[in-house]
N, C-alpha and C positions, 0 to 999 in steps of 0.2 A: 511623388516621381515629379510631378507638375517643377517643384524646389529646383532638383536635381538638376533637371532641361534648362530649366530658367541659370541658375549657377555657372552653370558649364556653355550657356549664350552667353551671358556675361560675360564672365574670363575669355573666349573667342571673340567677342569682343574686342575685348579690352589692349590681348595682344595682338588686334590687329592695328586697330587707332594709336596704340604703341609706338606699332610698325612704322608703318602710317609719317602719322603724325612727328618720329622723327627723322625722315625722310623728308619729311616737309620743313621740320627745322631747318634741319641742315644746307636745303633749299636758300642759293644765293639770289639778293636781287638783281635785279637789272645795272650796267655800271652805270654810272657818269662817265664823260669824256674825260678826259685825264686831264691832270691839273686843272677841273674845271668848280666851278662851285658842290663844293657835296659830293667830290671826290673820294673821299677821305672816309662819308659815314656809305659805309656799305655796311648788312646784317642790322640795322639799327644802331651799328657804334662805331667805331674807330676803323673794324677793320686790321685786324692786326699790324704786324712786323710789315706787309704790303701795303696795306691803306696808309699807315705814315712817310713810307717812302713816296708813294705818289702822291703825299702833300710838296715831298719836296722838291718837285721835279726840275721851277722853275728855280729855288735857292740852288742847286749844285754845280749847272753852266754844264750841263754835258759837252765833249766833243761830239761829232761825227760818228767814231765807233760805238759809245757812250750810245747815245743817241738811238743809235740801229740794235744795240741792245734793250733800250728802254723800251723801243714797241714792237718789238722780240717778246718783251714780257705781259703789257699789255697784249697785245694778239694774241698769245699763248694763253689769256689766264680768259681774256673775254671767248674764248672756241669753249673751252672744254667750263665755260659755265653755262655756254649754252648747252651742250653734250649733257649737263648733268641736267639740268633745268627740262629736256628733254625726256632722259631716265627716271624725271621726277612725275614727270606727267604720262611715261608711262605706267607707272606703275602704278600711280592714280588710275590709268584706263583699265589695269588689270584689277584692282581692287574692287569698282563699280562692278566690272564684271562679276567677279564671284558674290558678290553680296544678290544675284539675282539664279543662282545654282539651289537649291535645295538643301545639299551637303557643302561642307566653306575647304574647299582644299585648302587646310592649311601647309603642308606637307608642298608644295609648288607657290605660293604663296612666300612662306620661308624661302624659297631655294630663289626667287625673283629679288626680292628684298639682299638679298647675301650676295646676287648678282650683281646687281646695283649697286652695293657699299664697295660690293671692289673694284668694279671702270668708276665710281667716285674717287676712290682716294689712290687710283693711277693717274688720271685728273689730275689731284689737287697737288702728286709726285710734279706732273708733269712742269704744273704752273711756277713748285715753287722750286722745282730748277731751272725753268726760263730765272725767275727772279733773283735768282746765286748767283750765275752766269752774271745778270746785268750787276749786281754787288762785287763780284769777284774784280772788272772790269771799272773799277771807283780807281783812285789814286789816294791816296792819308785824309788828304785833306774832306774828301767827301766822305770818304765812310765815317771820322769823325763825323761830318757833320747826319747822320744817317745814325749813328750810334745812338750818339747825345740823342737827338728826339723818336727811340727807341726805350732809350732808359726812361726817361720821361716819360712816354708812356708803361712802361711796364710799371713804373709807380702811380700813376693813376688806376689800373690794376689793380694791383694792391690795394688799394684803398676801397674803393668799390667795392671790393671783395671782401675787405676786414666792415666795414658799414652794412656789409650783405650778412652776414656772420654777425653782426650787432643785432639788427635788425632782427634774424633767425632765431637768436637767444631768448629778443624779449617774447618775442611770440609765442617762444614756448613756456615763456617764461610764469604769460600773460596766459596759457592755455591752464597750464598743470595752478592756476592760482582760482582761474576760477570750475575748474574740474572739484564736483562732488565726490566729499568726505566717504571711504566706501566700507 
């Protein structure tokens, strides 16, 4: 009886940890000032397409209208990042509150996580829309600069992916070689 209860508790804890960990992993870090040192290093990597665009601010030589769209995109991103951070904090508080209950309400925790994910998806979409509006306001030369930088970023990502795949295959091969024969 104890083993079965223990397994159920471990499974529930794992589900909660995964849900909580996923929300935490998706949580953005504080954003550095635009164009400043490290502006492109969000989430411990290059920040994806928007991070690449942020690195190009000075190089793009924006006119007044484009600069206004740039600021709108930056402000939207900051506001939405803050809203997602607060959402993450609320999820953490709910998780802690549930830990004090004798019986976990996994349904409530799941519903709260789903709601937070939906809200965060809407916030990410707003941020994307603001950056796309900025991009669409660029001239062809500026878009070429952005496109070239993005293509370079995509190539780096592909190289990292390939290296990770090679490491994983080496790890699996080493693990298989060290496994006792049956």
